[in-house]
N, C-alpha and C positions, 0 to 999 in steps of 0.2 A: 590608596583604594577607597571609595567612599563605603558606608555601611551596607547600602543597597547592592553594592559592588561586590562586597564580601559575602553577602548572602547568596549573590547570584553565583559567585564562583563554587560556593559549596554545593548549591543545586545543581550546577552544570557538570559534575564530576561522577554522577551516579544515575541509577535507574530512577525513572519517574514513573510511578504506578499509574498516575494518571493518564498518561500517554497509553498504557495497555487498554484502558476503559475506551478512550477516543478509537483506538485502532479497531477495536470490536464493534463498536457502534457502526464505525464506517463500513466494515465487512457486513453487517446487519443491512446497512443502507443499499449497498451493492444488490445483495442477496434479494431485497424488497424490490428494487428495480426490475430485475431479471425473473423473479417469481411473479410480479403483480403488474408488470408493464412490457417487457421485452419478449417473453417466452411464449409468443402465439402459437408456434408450432408444436410446443410441448402440451398446452392445454387444448389444443383443436379449437380455440376461439380466441377472441381478443381478451387479454387479461383485465383490460380496464372496464369492460363490460361485466366482467366476473365479480370484480371488486371496485366498484365505482367510487365507494366512501373514501377510499385511500388512494385512489389513482393520482391525484395531485403529489401527495406526499411521497408516495412511491416512485413517481418519475424524477423527483428531485433525489431520488438515490443514486441516479446515474453520477452525482457529484461526490458520492463516496471514495471513489478513486482519487479525485483532487485533494481530498482530505488525506489520504494516504501519503500523496506525495509532498504536502506540508509536514507531515510527521516525518517522512524520510528525510527531508532537508533538515530537519532539527536533529534527528538521532545519529545520521551519519556524520555530520560534523562533529558532534560530540563523540562519536566513536573513533573518529581519525585523529582527533586532538592527541597530540604526544605520542602518537603511533607511527610506525613504520609502514611502508606500501605493503610489505610481504605479509604482515598481520592483518592489515586490512583486507588483503585479496583472500587470506584463507578463512577470515571470519564470515566473508560474504559467500565463499563457496559452500562452506558448511552450514550457512544459515539458508540458502536459497534451494540447493539441490536436492537433498534427501526428500522432501515432500513433493518436489517438482518432478523428479523421476517417476515417483509411484504415480502421481497424477496422470502423465503421458502415459505410463502401462496401463492404468485402469482406464483411461479414456480409449486406447487401442482395443483392449479387450471387450469394453462396452460394445462397441461398434462391429467388431470382428466375431464376437462370441453370441451375441445376442439379436434379438429383432429390432432393437432401437434404431430410430431414423432421424428423430428431431435433432437438429443441429450437427447433423453428421458432417464432419470437416472432408469426408472421402478422401482421405488420404492413403497412400501406399506404405508399405512396412517401411521401405527407406526413407519416405518423408515422416513417418513418426520416428525413425531414427535421427534425422536431422533436428527434430523438435526436441530431443534429449539434450542438445547442445546450449538450448534457449537463445541460438543465434539464428533461428529459421528465418526470421525476416531479412537478415543481411543476406540470405542465399534465395530469396524469393520464394520460400516455401510458407505455406499457408499454417497459421496457428491450429494446433490439434485442439485447443480449447480457446474459446472467446476470449477468455480473461488473461491469456498470455501478452496481450498487447501492451499491458501495464508494465510487465517485466521487462519488456524491451526498452522503455522509456526509462525504467530504473537502471538497466545496466548502461545506458549512456550517461546517466547522471554519475554512476560510479566511476564511468572512465573520466568524466570532466574533474571530478573531487580528486581522483587519482594524480592528476596534473598538479592540483593544489597541494597534495601531499608530498610530490616529489620536491617541489620548490620550498616546502616548509609551511606548515600551518600556524599561522599567527594572526591576530585581530585585524593588523592593517592590510595583509595580504588577502584575508577573507573578504574585508570591506571591497578592496578593489576587485577581487573576483565576482563579488555579487554584484558591484555597480556596473562592471563591464558587461556582464550577463544579462542583467536588466536592460541596458542600453541596447544591446544587440536584439534583445527580444521584442524591445518596444519598436526598434528601427524595422524588424523584418516581420512585424505582425501582419499576418493576411498573406505573406509569400507562399508561393506555390512551390518553389524551388526545393527538390528533394534533398539536397545536402545542407541546405539552411535548415530544412526540417531535421535532417539527421543529427546535425552538430548543434544548433543553437536551441532547438526544441521552444519556439517561440509560443506554442500552445501551452507548455507546460512549465516553463522556467519559473514564472511568478510564484508558483506554489512552492518549489525547491527553494527559491531565495527567501519567500518569507518565512518558511520554517527555520533555515539558517540564521536569519535575523532573531528569531525568538530564542534560538538557542544561544546567540552571543548575549541576548540580554540576561539569560539566567547565569551567563559566566563573567560577564563583565559589568553588569547592571543596565537598567533600561535607558541607553545613551539617546541623544537627540538624533544622531545619525543613524542608529539602528531603526527608531521609528520611522525616520523619513523612508528607509529603504523598505520597511514593511509597509507603509502606506502607498507607495509607488507600486510595489508589487501587488498590493490588494487591488489597485485600479486596474492592472492589466490583467489580473486573475478574473475581476468581474466581467471584463469584455471577453475573454477567452471563453469563460464558462458559457455566457450568453450566446455566443457564436456556436459552442458545442452542442448544446442542447437546442438551438434553432436548426441546426444541420439534421438532428435527429427527427425532430417534428416535420421538417420538410419530408423525409423519407416516408414516415409512417402516418402523418397527418395529426392534427391537433386531438381529435376524438380518442386517438390512440395514446396519446401522450399530453394530457392538459395540463402543462406547465407553463405559467406566465412568467415573463421576463423578470417582473419585479421580485418574484419568487425566487429566482435563480440567484439575482444579485443578492437578495437578503440572506441566501443560505451562504453564499462565499463570504459575505461580510461576518456571518454569525461563526464560519469557521477561523477567522482571523481573531474574532473576539475571544474565541475558546483557546487559541494558542497563545494569546497575550495573556490570558488568565493563569496557563500555565507557567508562562516565563516569570510572571511576577509572584509565582508561589500561590495565588489565589484557591488553586485546588489541590493544594499540597496534603491536605487532610484526608484525600482519597487514599486510604492505607490499607485497605481489606486485602488480604493475604490472595484472595480470590481473583483479584484482576490480573496478577500475573498469570495464572491459568489461562483467563480470557486472552490476554495478549499471546500466549503459546498457541491458542487455539485458533487464531484469527487467519494466519497465513494459509494453514490447510482447508479452513472454512472457506475462503476465497478461492482457492484452487479447486475443491470437489463439489461446491453446491450446485454447479452446473451439471455435473454427472449424475449427483443424486436426483435432480428434476427429471432428467432425461429418462432415468430408469424407474422412478417411482410414481411421479405425476400421471403419465398414461395408464399405468397399473391400477390406479386408485380414483382417477377423475370421474368415472363412468358408475362408481358405487357409493363413493362419499361426497359430502358437499366440498365446495372448493375451499372453504376457510380450513376445514378440517384436514383436507389434503394437502395444503399449504404448511399446516403446522406440523404433520406428521414428516413432511419431506424435511422441512427444516430441522427437525430434532433429529432425523436420521443422518442429514448431513453433518450436525455438530457432533454426534456420536461417532461418525466415522473419523471426523476430522481429528478428535481427541485421540482415538486410536493410532491414526497415522502420526501424530505428535508423540505419542508414548513409545510406538515400536520403530519408526523410521526417523524422526528428529532427534528426539532427546538421547538415545543412545550415541548417535554419532557426535553430537554437540558436546556431550559430557566425556566422551573419550578423547576428543581433541583439547578441550579445556583441561582435562586431567593431565595429559601429556605437556601442555605449555605450562602447567603449573610445576610439574617434576623438573623442567628444564629450568624453570626460573629459581626454584628454590636451591640453597646451598645444601651439599650433602649432609651435614648434619641437623638440617632442620626437621622437626617432625612433620609427618604429611599434614595436610589441611584437611579438615572434614569435607565431605562431599556437599557442594551446595543444594539446596532445596529448589534455586531460581534455575531456570533455563540457561542456555549458553551464552556467554559474553554480556555483561552487564549493559542494560540500555538497548541492545542492538536488536532484541525482538520487536521492537517498534518499528524497523526501518523498511520493511515492506508489507504489502497487503497480506 
């Protein structure tokens, strides 16, 4: 193995703090898109009129989810390397569901116990129950919270990765998996077939494959085949992003979402540049301890920022300026998200991690000190 490959192998086996920062930025981008562009019913007016100075930048925040998908491709492949299917499934359950269950419960309580009406999914108690499975879309039930759609995409990616885990995760098998998936995504681009969308995910496959390619660079060095896969995925990703943003503009009008095509393409390319910098170690100096906390905060913030907006913005919008209302709502959402992490996520993750450590340790081995990092090295970066 070359020197570059050796450095990559070392970096490809542990947590990368820079990904925690990128995840947090992606979550803020989604929040900005919702607060400053999408949530007209929450504000009682078109947000782009209230915040015209940042309307284009905020509109590009819709692509924060695509950055999440790239990071997921990176860290999920990292987490399954040398690991069995059972361990992978357990880590995903522990990672996804504690905060998600709280999110479903809080959403049901907000619409059932308060006068809030904005963004109300109008679900029955049974439909909220189906949402607790995270499989509501498979049963034709509407999402209790609009952000849940991306979790359905993530779950399907996990299923595809599980197939790779069953046959054994090696470099060559990953290359075949990624190449076949990209080929299928390109071939079926624009297809309206529901089964193609369900399995192949042509709108989002490129992002996952791009993330996987960049992880393999950290483990095996920046090989030409990996750059080729990343480049092809970038081309497909740009086309997919332009189509998605254009679809949104067609629904609401350019005045409500003033985002030009060139800005969409530049943003996606910038995502690929950032991930390449991670893979090459150019961001490895970002080692502030607080980045791990930001990474832990990201998933709850993604889940709860909508509910915070529904409750807080209508209560403040007539008494505070729009900017101050947005700042207060964002800070409240972050504070509640941190509470959910400390109360719901972290205890479950540390309990499971401690049990796994006890099972793995020989009887005579002294107990390991409790980790300060969140559960499962590197896995906090795998979902929004």
